[in-house]
Residue frames relative to the residue before (quaternion, step in Angstrom):
aa qw qx qy qz dx dy dz
X 1.0000 0.0000 0.0000 0.0000 0.00 0.00 0.00
X 0.4396 -0.7077 0.5028 0.2306 3.55 -1.05 0.88
X 0.1007 -0.7899 0.6034 0.0424 3.60 -0.86 0.96
X 0.2801 -0.7357 0.5929 0.1698 3.53 -1.08 0.78
X 0.4102 -0.6894 0.5211 0.2915 3.55 -1.00 0.71
X 0.6837 -0.5398 0.3212 0.3714 3.56 -1.20 0.57
X 0.6760 0.4880 -0.3223 0.4482 3.62 0.85 -0.83
X 0.6311 0.5146 -0.3367 0.4728 3.60 1.03 -0.71
X 0.6482 0.5249 -0.3111 0.4556 3.58 0.95 -0.89
X 0.6661 0.4941 -0.3027 0.4697 3.57 0.94 -0.88
X 0.6491 0.5143 -0.3160 0.4629 3.60 0.98 -0.81
X 0.6454 0.5150 -0.3097 0.4714 3.55 1.00 -0.85
X 0.6590 0.5043 -0.2976 0.4721 3.57 0.93 -0.90
X 0.6576 0.5048 -0.3093 0.4658 3.60 0.92 -0.86
X 0.6548 0.5146 -0.3100 0.4587 3.59 0.96 -0.84
X 0.6595 0.4973 -0.3033 0.4752 3.57 0.95 -0.85
X 0.6423 0.5264 -0.3179 0.4576 3.56 0.98 -0.84
X 0.6623 0.4984 -0.3043 0.4693 3.60 0.91 -0.88
X 0.6410 0.5193 -0.3273 0.4607 3.59 0.97 -0.80
X 0.6677 0.4908 -0.3054 0.4690 3.58 0.94 -0.85
X 0.6644 0.4990 -0.3147 0.4589 3.59 0.94 -0.83
X 0.6166 0.5433 -0.3485 0.4508 3.58 1.06 -0.67
X 0.7070 0.4457 -0.2562 0.4856 3.56 1.10 -0.64
X 0.5364 0.6430 -0.4051 0.3670 3.60 1.20 -0.21
X 0.8823 0.0599 -0.0405 0.4650 3.50 -1.00 0.89
X 0.2410 0.7863 -0.5359 0.1910 3.57 1.09 0.56
X 0.0625 0.7706 -0.6329 0.0406 3.55 -0.90 0.92
X 0.3168 -0.7220 0.5832 0.1954 3.51 -1.16 0.65
X 0.7145 0.3729 -0.2139 0.5519 3.55 1.06 -0.85
X 0.4604 -0.6316 0.5347 0.3213 3.56 -1.24 0.42
X 0.0461 -0.8316 0.5523 -0.0359 3.58 -0.10 1.35
X 0.3231 -0.7535 0.5380 0.1958 3.59 -0.80 0.99
X 0.7375 -0.4405 0.2954 0.4181 3.57 -1.30 0.12
X 0.6710 0.4819 -0.2818 0.4879 3.56 1.26 -0.44
X 0.5289 -0.6564 0.3975 0.3625 3.59 1.29 0.09
X 0.5749 0.5711 -0.3769 0.4487 3.55 1.07 0.73
X 0.0438 -0.7709 0.6337 0.0471 3.53 -1.30 0.38
X 0.4332 -0.6715 0.5335 0.2773 3.56 -1.20 0.54
X 0.7959 0.2021 -0.0788 0.5652 3.55 1.19 -0.50
X 0.1179 -0.8043 0.5780 0.0718 3.62 0.09 1.20
X 0.2193 -0.7751 0.5832 0.1045 3.56 -0.85 1.00
X 0.1427 -0.7836 0.6023 0.0537 3.54 -0.84 1.04
X 0.3583 -0.7059 0.5680 0.2252 3.55 -0.90 0.93
X 0.6427 -0.5256 0.3686 0.4181 3.58 -1.20 0.25
X 0.6021 -0.5623 0.4284 0.3712 3.55 -1.18 0.60
X 0.6148 0.5767 -0.3429 0.4146 3.59 1.03 -0.75
X 0.6453 0.5322 -0.3207 0.4444 3.62 1.13 -0.52
X 0.5556 0.6361 -0.3832 0.3741 3.59 1.22 -0.36
X 0.5097 -0.6217 0.4940 0.3310 3.55 -1.16 0.60
X 0.7298 0.2613 -0.1738 0.6074 3.58 1.26 -0.45
X 0.0027 0.8572 -0.5148 0.0136 3.59 0.73 1.06
X 0.6033 0.5347 -0.3644 0.4662 3.59 1.22 -0.32
X 0.4379 -0.7212 0.4314 0.3193 3.59 1.29 -0.25
X 0.2977 -0.7240 0.5882 0.2031 3.52 -1.35 0.06
X 0.4122 -0.6278 0.5860 0.3043 3.53 -1.28 0.47
X 0.2278 -0.8017 0.5420 0.1080 3.54 -0.24 1.28
X 0.4991 -0.6060 0.5220 0.3334 3.55 -1.17 0.62
X 0.3856 -0.7718 0.4570 0.2164 3.57 -0.41 1.23
X 0.5991 0.5472 -0.3662 0.4556 3.58 1.09 -0.59
X 0.6610 0.4947 -0.3013 0.4771 3.58 0.97 -0.85
X 0.6282 0.5311 -0.3354 0.4592 3.58 0.99 -0.81
X 0.6741 0.5068 -0.2844 0.4560 3.57 1.01 -0.80
X 0.6336 0.5394 -0.3222 0.4514 3.59 1.24 -0.35
X 0.5306 0.6461 -0.4096 0.3650 3.58 1.21 -0.36
X 0.0310 0.7963 -0.5977 0.0879 3.53 -0.87 1.08
X 0.5834 -0.5179 0.4749 0.4073 3.55 -1.28 0.35
X 0.7109 0.4270 -0.3337 0.4483 3.55 -1.07 0.79
X 0.5614 0.5938 -0.3980 0.4169 3.60 1.24 -0.15
X 0.3766 -0.6999 0.5508 0.2548 3.55 -1.19 0.54
X 0.7227 -0.4605 0.2989 0.4199 3.56 -1.30 0.20
X 0.6210 0.5458 -0.3498 0.4405 3.59 1.00 -0.72
X 0.6575 0.5051 -0.3101 0.4653 3.58 0.94 -0.87
X 0.6604 0.4991 -0.3040 0.4715 3.59 0.96 -0.84
X 0.6211 0.5475 -0.3287 0.4544 3.56 1.00 -0.86
X 0.6675 0.5030 -0.2970 0.4619 3.59 0.96 -0.87
X 0.6957 0.4803 -0.2802 0.4547 3.60 1.05 -0.69
X 0.8503 0.0809 -0.0072 0.5200 3.61 0.78 -0.95
X 0.5966 -0.6172 0.3524 0.3727 3.59 1.22 0.25
X 0.7172 -0.4407 0.3183 0.4359 3.54 -1.33 -0.09
X 0.5891 -0.5602 0.4286 0.3943 3.59 -1.17 0.46
X 0.4775 -0.7139 0.4590 0.2273 3.55 -1.19 0.60
X 0.6804 0.4046 -0.2895 0.5381 3.58 1.25 0.20
X 0.5255 -0.6116 0.4829 0.3415 3.58 -1.25 0.34
X 0.0731 -0.8519 0.5187 0.0015 3.52 0.21 1.30
X 0.6083 -0.5243 0.3737 0.4642 3.60 1.15 -0.43
X 0.5795 -0.6279 0.4166 0.3105 3.55 -1.30 -0.02
X 0.8259 0.1512 -0.0325 0.5422 3.59 0.81 -0.98
X 0.8554 0.1452 -0.1159 0.4835 3.54 -1.21 0.66
X 0.2740 0.7650 -0.5297 0.2429 3.56 1.07 0.72
X 0.2114 -0.8230 0.5234 0.0635 3.57 -0.68 1.13
X 0.7818 0.1959 -0.1707 0.5668 3.60 1.23 0.13
X 0.1419 -0.7476 0.6446 0.0746 3.53 -1.14 0.80
X 0.1283 -0.8049 0.5786 0.0298 3.54 -0.98 0.93
X 0.1084 -0.7931 0.5993 0.0076 3.54 -1.08 0.87
X 0.2311 -0.6917 0.6558 0.1951 3.52 -1.37 0.36
X 0.0582 -0.8256 0.5604 -0.0306 3.56 -0.48 1.25
X 0.1931 -0.7595 0.6099 0.1176 3.55 -1.16 0.68
X 0.1218 -0.7775 0.6156 0.0421 3.52 -1.07 0.86
X 0.4242 -0.6897 0.5266 0.2590 3.55 -0.88 0.95
X 0.2371 -0.7701 0.5812 0.1133 3.54 -1.08 0.82
X 0.5567 -0.6270 0.4242 0.3421 3.59 -1.11 0.57
X 0.8388 0.2768 -0.1743 0.4352 3.52 -1.42 0.20
X 0.6728 -0.5461 0.2987 0.3999 3.59 0.98 0.80
X 0.3685 0.7211 -0.5061 0.2968 3.59 1.19 0.33
X 0.6077 -0.5537 0.4054 0.3997 3.61 -1.15 0.47
X 0.6099 -0.5501 0.4262 0.3792 3.56 -1.19 0.59
X 0.3799 -0.6840 0.5731 0.2437 3.54 -1.16 0.67
X 0.1675 -0.7803 0.5979 0.0752 3.59 -0.80 1.04
X 0.0096 -0.8053 0.5896 -0.0610 3.53 -0.77 1.11
X 0.3056 -0.6946 0.6079 0.2337 3.52 -1.25 0.43
X 0.1340 -0.7831 0.6065 0.0324 3.53 -1.09 0.83
X 0.0878 -0.8056 0.5860 -0.0024 3.56 -0.80 1.05
X 0.1217 -0.7545 0.6423 0.0585 3.55 -1.03 0.91
X 0.1458 -0.7896 0.5927 0.0625 3.57 -0.85 1.02
X 0.2427 -0.7857 0.5627 0.0850 3.54 -1.03 0.94
X 0.4592 -0.6605 0.5187 0.2896 3.55 -1.20 0.61
X 0.7647 -0.3729 0.2645 0.4540 3.58 -1.31 -0.13
X 0.6955 0.4485 -0.2639 0.4954 3.60 1.18 -0.51
X 0.4808 -0.6949 0.3987 0.3563 3.59 1.35 0.20
X 0.4306 0.6407 -0.4872 0.4083 3.53 1.05 0.93
X 0.4988 -0.6673 0.4663 0.2974 3.59 -0.89 0.96
X 0.0606 -0.8310 0.5529 -0.0081 3.57 -0.80 1.02
X 0.8191 0.0375 -0.0212 0.5720 3.62 0.98 -0.65
X 0.2086 -0.7815 0.5868 0.0367 3.51 -1.22 0.76
X 0.0410 -0.8133 0.5796 -0.0325 3.57 -0.92 0.93
X 0.1908 -0.7499 0.6233 0.1130 3.54 -1.18 0.74
X 0.0683 -0.7422 0.6614 0.0837 3.52 -1.26 0.51
X 0.4683 -0.3252 -0.7894 0.2276 1.55 -1.17 2.19
X 0.6594 -0.5341 0.3583 0.3892 3.56 -1.21 0.53
X 0.5924 0.5910 -0.3600 0.4125 3.60 1.13 -0.56
X 0.5282 0.6295 -0.4128 0.3928 3.62 1.18 -0.29
X 0.6073 0.6029 -0.3546 0.3768 3.56 1.05 -0.71
X 0.6693 0.5419 -0.3259 0.3900 3.60 0.78 -0.92
X 0.7269 0.4035 -0.2847 0.4773 3.66 0.60 -0.94
X 0.6385 0.5386 -0.3386 0.4331 3.60 0.97 -0.77
X 0.6896 0.4632 -0.2812 0.4804 3.58 0.86 -0.94
X 0.6469 0.5194 -0.3235 0.4551 3.60 0.94 -0.83
X 0.6854 0.4750 -0.2906 0.4693 3.57 0.89 -0.92
X 0.6470 0.5243 -0.3212 0.4510 3.58 1.00 -0.80
X 0.7275 0.4132 -0.2467 0.4890 3.58 1.03 -0.70
X 0.5221 -0.6741 0.3883 0.3495 3.58 1.31 0.00
X 0.5566 0.6277 -0.3934 0.3760 3.59 1.21 0.29
X 0.4925 0.6637 -0.4333 0.3594 3.58 1.25 -0.06
X 0.3226 -0.7565 0.5397 0.1797 3.57 -0.98 0.84
């Protein structure tokens, strides 16, 4: 049986602890206690774990509302596409793709959800902001 010496075990434990703490509560935007920001910061699409994006279910996207918890959001649109960290994460980021009419290229948008101090979703942002209108209209069935 393989045995680890005490100093190696302590070093390994310390390294793992530091790595976990570095990932705790990572935020890119300055999010206040109410889950809001005046300046949402979006990282590059290339940094996303799903940089190719996903075709989000528009009906599910249209169901997202302030007051939802992370479990509810996860069930609607899946896990965030960036390495936000493990604990006390106050923002989730996604790369979403929307099909366009008449054979036009897919529209790629970034979507950010910000959480308050209780980890309840409070504000939502698209980049570019113009992504919000067609996505919300199509999700609600009002798009022509």
